[in-house]
N, C-alpha and C positions, 0 to 999 in steps of 0.2 A: 846413237843410242837406241833409236827406233829399230834399226836393223838387228841389233843384238836382241832385244825384246822379242821380235818376230822370229829369230832363229831359236831361241829358247823355247818358244811356244810350239815350234814344229818338232823339236827334239822330245819335249816333255809330254805332248798329247798325242793321242791317236788321231787317225784321219777322221774317224766318226765323231770325235768330240769336237773337232775343229768345225765340222760341218754344222754341228748342232748350235754353235755360237751365233749370236746375233752381232755381226760386224758390219760396220757402217763407215763409209768414206764421204767426206764432204765434197760437194760439187763446186768447182770454181765458179765464183760469181753466181752462185745458185742458192736456193732456199729449199731445204728438205726437212721431213718430220719422221721421227721414229716413236712408236707407241708400244714398243716392247717393254716388259717389266725389267730387263737387263740387257746390256750390250757393251760394245767396244766401239769408240769413234776415233777415226784417224783424220788428220788434215786431209787435203785434195791431192796429196801424193800417194795416199794408201798406207798400208802398213810397213811397206818397205821403200818407198821412193821419196825423192825430193818434192817439197811443195812448189806450187807455181808462183811465179811473180805476179804482182798486181791483181792479188785476190781480195775479194770481199765476200766472203761466204757465210751463210746463216744455216745453223742446224738446230731445230727444235726437238727436245726430249720431253714427250708428253705421255708417259705411261699411264695406266688406269690407277695406280697406287697414289696414296696421299703422302708418303715419305719418300722423297728422292735424294739419294746420295751419290756424289760424283767424285771420283779419284783420278788424278793425273797419274799416269804410269810411266811416261816418257816425255822428255822435252829437250829439244835441241833447235833453237831458232837464232835468227840474226839478232844480236843483242840490241834491244831498245829501238828497233825498226819494224820488227814484225811482231804482231800481237794476237794473243787469243784472249777473248773476253767472254765471261759467262754471266747472263743476267738471271734472275728469278723470274719465273713465269714465261708466257709466251709473248715474244717481241722483245724490244729493247728499251721499253719505258719502266721495267721494274729494277728492283735493287741490283746493282752490280756487284756480283759475288766475287769475282775474279777479274783482274786485268793484268795480263802478264806477258813479258817479253824479255825475261832475264836469262838468256843463254840457255844453260842446262839445268838450272834450279827448278825443281817441281813446285807449281803453286801450292800453298798451304803446307810446304814441306812434305808433299806426298800423302797428307792426311786427307781424310774425307771431307767434302764440302757439302753442306745440307741446303737444298732449295726448299724454303718454307712452303712455297704455293704448291708443290709436287710436281712442278714442270720447270724446265729451264731452256734458255736459247743461248747457243754457243755461237759467237762471231769470231771468224778468223780474217785477219787483214795482213797483206804483205806489201812491201814497196815494189818499185819497178826494177830493182837490181839487187842481186845476190839473194840466195836461198839457202835452205838447210833441210835437215831430215824432219823438222816439225814436231808434232806432239801425237800422244796417244792418251785417251782417257777412258774409264769405264764407268758404268753407273749400275745402280741397283734401286729398285722401287719396291715398297711394300705397303700393305694396308694395316692400319692400327686396329680396326674392329671388324666384325663380320658384318656383311651387308645383309639387308633383307629385301629381296626382289618383290616387286609389286607393280601392276599396272592396271589401268582401266581403258575401256574402249568406248567410242562414240556410237558404235552400233554393234549389237551381237547377232542380229539377225538381218543382215544388209541383203540388198538385191545384187545380182550379178553385175560387176564393174562399178558398183557404188564404193566410194572412197571411204575407208574405215581409218579413223585416227586413233593411235595408241599413245596413251598419256603414260609416261613413266613415273611411277610414285615410289621408287625404290629408296631406301635409307641407307646411307654410308656406302653408296655404289662407286664404281669407277668405270670400267669399260662395259659396253652392253652388247650383246648378240641377240637378235630376234630370229626366230624361225617361225615363219607363217604357216607351215603345215602343208603348203602347195609346191614346195621345192624353192621358194624364194626366201632371202634372208636380208637382214639389214643391221647395220651397227650404228644407226642414229640413235640419239637420245629418245626422241619422240617421233617415231615414223608414221607413215600412212601407208595403206596397202589397198589394192583393189583384187578381188578375186573373180576370175574368168568363168569359173563353173560353180554350179550349186553343190551342195553337200556340207558336211561337218568337217571343219579344220581345227586342230589343235595347235594354238599359238603358244610358243614357249619363249620366255625371257630368261636369258643367263646373264648374271652380273659378276664381275671379277674385280678384285683390288690388288692384284699380284700376290695376295697371301690368302685371301678367303674367298669363296664363291657361294652363290646361292642361285636359286632357279624358281620359277613359277609359271603357271600355264592357265589358259582358258580356252573354251571351245567356242568357234564362231560357227553359226549355223547360216550358211549362205543359201538364199532362196533359189529354188530351181527356176529357170526360165519359163515365163508363162506360155501356156498352150493355147493356141488358137484353132478353132475349127470353122469350116465354111459349110453352111447348110444350103 
């Protein structure tokens, strides 16, 4: 079934649109994370291959939005021996949303599954013998309200190489991108940065929750290096 799905995608979509998609393949016995607002996930066999035996794979879906919806689009696994499980949140301690190994039936009858926390962890396990085409799922994430970007700084007139801490005060944010104005960037929530040259630098914060975005900026005036003279 997964082969048929992939073939239909090739026939119906242009090469450009395929390249634009966020497609992910689980790593056998590995742990990966995707932060994109939408995407497609396949077992470790990829979109067209058979999954491997003796797998214990983890994949975290952690987009910046607050509303995460997951839909299984293909399923063909060894009945009652190989499982795909979806937990709400990051890790396997959250609510189990799906635990499925029923041959070709789609979890939740192919209807969307909501992860209340806005993130989810997909776990795929297979036994040591016999395999199949596996599964494919897609996800979308969205924000329910517009964010308001805001931040404060520990020092707006630092010396060269002095560490400046940035405190994120954004409301209803999701993902964060910082531009420190000197060619350096960060995606941390509350980053710190050192400037190696004096001058004025415009620091910009952009926040995005998959539906809405907002930005704000402040100027950091870095002191010039002290001048010394010998008389």
